[in-house]
C-alpha positions, 0 to 999 in steps of 0.5 A: 500499500502506497504510503503518504506523509501530510505536512501542514499546521492547519488541522483541517487541511491535514484532515481533508488531505487524509480523508481524500487520499485514504479513500483512495487506498493510501496509507496516510500519516500526518505531522502538524509541524516541522519537528513532528515531520522530522520525527516521522521522516526518521522513524519510517519510509514514505513514498510521497510527502505533501508539505505545506510551503509556509509553516508556523516555525520553519519553512517547508522547504527546510523539511524538503531539504531534510527529506532529500537527505533521509531518502532522495527516491521519495517524491515531494509536493509542495503545497501553498496557499500563496502561489509565486513563481518564484518559490515554485522554482526554488521548490523544484531546484530543492529537489520537490517533484511538483507544486500546487496551489491552495485550494486543492481540488480533490481531483488535482490532489489525486492526480498529483499524488499519482503522478508523484508515486509513479515517479517514485516507483520509476526512480526505485526500478532505475536504481534496481537496474543500475544495481543489477547493471553494475553487478553484471559488469563486475561479474563480467570483469571477474570473469575475464580476469579469471580467464586471463590468468588461466590462459596467461601462457598462451599469447594467442589465447590471451589476445582472443580473450582481449578481443571478446572482452573489448566486444562484450565492453563495447555491447555493453556500452551500446546497450547503456547508451540506447537505454539512455536514449530511449528513456530520454525519448520516451520522457519528451514524447510523454511530456509533448503528448500531455501538453498537447492534449492540454491545449486542444480543449481550450484551443476548441473553445478558443476556435468556437468562440471566434466562430460566433464572433464571425457569424455575429459581428458585422466587420468590415475591412482589415477588422474583418480580415484579421478575424478571419486570420484568427479563425483560420489559424486556430483551425490549422493549430488544431489540425496540427495538434490532431496530427501529432497526438495520432503520431505520438499514439495513446498517452497512458490512461490515468483514471480518476473520479469524474462527474459526468454531467459536469463533463457534458455541460461544459461540452454542451455549452461549446457545442452550442456555439459551435458552427456545426450546431448554431440556431439549427440544432437545439439541445435538451438535457436529461439527467437523473438526480444523485448520479455516481461518479465515474472512474475514467481518464479525464481527457479520453472521456471528454474527447469521447463524448465531444465525438458522439455530440459532434457526430450527432449534430453532423448527422442532422443535415437539416437540423433538429433536437439533440436529446442528451439523457444521463442515468445510472444503469445497473448490470442487471438493467436491460439497456434502453 
């Protein structure tokens, strides 16, 4: 079970974080000040630490530095109620993995802790592989030494042994270089895909809004031409992002509890401003009360629902009514 340490001088914050994380299966310990945090870190190991930047007696950066000395593999997330770029950069320089601002929404908290725990696992796995690699290299060197000693009286055999050892070393070196390159490329690709996914939805909102301005504003001359340029360039950028995401492949699924009706309301608002819907398609909603949360990837479920809505609108070439119904269906209930 992943272990989490929450360090905050506000008891209410500690309690909220502990309740949210324990509900997701984490083993959570708390500390109300720097001294208690040091005691916790000195007697136990944690996968992730959430530390308030502004504690009563000391700075959260002091706890960050202490934690880094105690356990370099632990991921640390700094939390602050007064976000500032300088403090964020300083936290990252001191070894923090992430930096989040209060108030922290449940989904954002779980996502940050999930990423931090995944990073801790990757660091531990990297160290394990490095240890195995070092042991293998020592074993290889030991075998070379043994064989060299056994065949030292044979000049010809010694030359053959040297060639074998040299080839093995080159292969090992090339394998290490390939591993380093692949890790770097994978990290860059994952970051780029994540950024592209994050840009696509805001870009869609901008494009739809510009489309509404094109339809409703009566502009002339340079003003009209500039508006057309903004619209065409936003469409072109959307195409570039779509092509990039197809090339980059699917991003890793990151499931978390989602409120489906909130996602639908956001997307239906965008759809109502989309030129494909316009005034010719009316939208009706029918939501069942007290719907449970859906465990899904936030980005992928928005993409999937948006594609369904767009397909529905595009199929109504002469206009019509789009009826969106959401209800809870158990496995025993027949589909309708």
